[in-house]
N, C-alpha and C positions, 0 to 999 in steps of 0.2 A: 361315328368316329370313336374309336377305341380309346378308353381311358386308362391311364396308368394307375396301378394299385401299388400302394406302398408295401414294402417288404416288412415283416414283423421284426427284422433285425434293424430296421431303420428308425429313427426316432428324432425328436427335436434336436438340433445341433446343440443347444445349451445343455440337454441332458447328457449327451455323449461327452462334452467337455468336462461336465461335473464329474462323471464317472472316472475319466481319465485322471482328473485332479486328485480324486480320493485315493485311488491306486497308488499314484506316484508319491503322495504325501505319506503314505503308510510304508512304503518300501523304498526309500529314496536311494539307499546305498547298493540295492541289488540291481539297479538299471545297467550298471557296468558289468562287462563279461567276467565271470569269476576268474578266468585266465589272467586277466589284468591284476586281480588281487594277489594271486599267488606268485606272479613273476615280476611285479613291480612293486618295490618297497614303498615308494611315494604314495602308491594308492592305499597300501595298508596304513600308512601313517595318516593319510587324509580321514580315513574311516575311524581311526583312534582318536582323532581330535574332537569327536563328538563329546567325549568326556569333559573336555574344557568348556564346551558350550553348556553341558548340564552344570557344571560348577558355577559358571557365570549366571546361569538361571537361578541356581539356588541362592546366590548372594541377594536376590530380589525377594526371597521368601522371608516371612516374618516368623520370628521364633526360633527355637534350636532345631537341629537336624535329626533329633532323635526319633526313631520309628516307634510305632506302637507295639511291634513285635520284633524279635531278632530275626535276621536274614541268615540263613545257613549258607556258608561260602565254601567253596572248594579249596584245596590246597594249591596255591599259586605259586609256591616257592620252586625254585629249579636248581637242582644239582647237576651241573654239567657232566660230571663223571657218570652218574646214573643214566642221564638222559642219552649219552653217547652209546650206552650198551643196549638201549631199547630199539626194537625194529620200527620201521615206519608205520607198520600197522598198529603197533602198541602206542606209539605217539599219538596216531589219529584218533584212537579209542580214547586216550587220556584227555585229548583236547575237547573231543565231543562231550565226554563225561562231565568236564569242568563247566563247560558252556551249559549243558543241561542243568546242572545244579545251581548255577547262577540263575538260570531261567525260572526254575521252581521257586528258588528263594525270594526273587524280586516279585514273581507273580503273587505269592503268598502275602508279602508285605503290602503290596499295592491293593490286594483284597480287604486288608484290615485297616489300612490308614483311613483317618477321616479328615486329614489336612489336606486341602485341595492343591496346594503347591507341591507336596510330597507325592500326591497321586500323579500329577502331571510329570514330574521328574521320573518316577519309577515307570510310568508307561512308556516315556521315550527311551528309558534304559531297556525295557523289555522288548521293544521293537527293535533296538540295535542288537540285542542277543540274538533274537529270532533271524535277523539278517545274516549274521555269522553263521548260524546253524545251517541256513539255506545254502550258503556259499560252501561250507565244508561238507555237507552231505551230498553235494553234486560230485565229489571226487570219485572217480572209479578206482577204488582201491580194492583189489581182489584179496580173498582169504583173510578179511579183517575180522579174525576171531579172538584176538587179544582183548582181554578184559583187564582194565587197570586195577591194580590193588587198592583196597580200602584207604590205605595211607596215602596213596598217589592222589586220590580225589578228595577224601574228606578233610575239611579244613577247620574252620572256626566260625563262630556266629557273632554277628555285630548288630547293634541297633543304631549306629551312626551311618546316615545315608552317605556322608563324605567318605567314611572309611569303605563303605561298599563300593563306591566309584573308584577309589584308590586301588582296591584289590582287583577289580575288573581291568583297570589299566595295566596292572602288573601282569595279569594273564595274557593280555593282548601283546604287551612288550617282551614277554617271557616265552612261555610254552608256545603260544600261537605263532609268534615270529620265528622261533627256532624251528618249528615245524614246517613253516613255509621255506626256509632256507635249506632244510634237509630234504623237503620234497623237490626242490629244484636240482639238488645233487644226487638225487636217487635215480635208480633204474627206470622210474616211471617217465622220465624225461618229459615231463608235462609241459615245460616252457619251450623246449626245443621242437617238439612235435607240433604244438599249437602254433608257433610262429614260423613253421616252414623251414627250419633249419635242421642240420643233422650233426 
């Protein structure tokens, strides 16, 4: 009687569930389709609410929120007059540049802090920034050769974790939100195409 041989891809059910749990816990927001993020404002607001969760978590931390090294942050200010004169490609580049600067700054602060609570908060923030970068990098924007000016990206440095979170919130509700609105109204027609309308 022939015996069945287990496939190398198969394993104990518990191991598979563990791997699934690890993946979903590290990328919670990316599970939804990126199209939902760009076309539905409530989905974007739901992702941005993670900052409130981080601030609530910091309330349980002992001691000040001062980081051991300053975090270099991008310019999150938004001049609507200047923004209106930029192409969708320039806006795309500017948002990516700001997110990457946040990512580098948060990663650097996380690597140098010795306070466990701060390390946990910074890691959660780093994961959130990475999720945003995954979503925005999936956009099929052609001829994206625009490089944001130094003044458009370079901002200031802060040692307060609360200030870092506040600045990230401003980026999400400012440049990223207006980029999403502009994307819906642009010739890319991302929402109409994906949702099967004309």
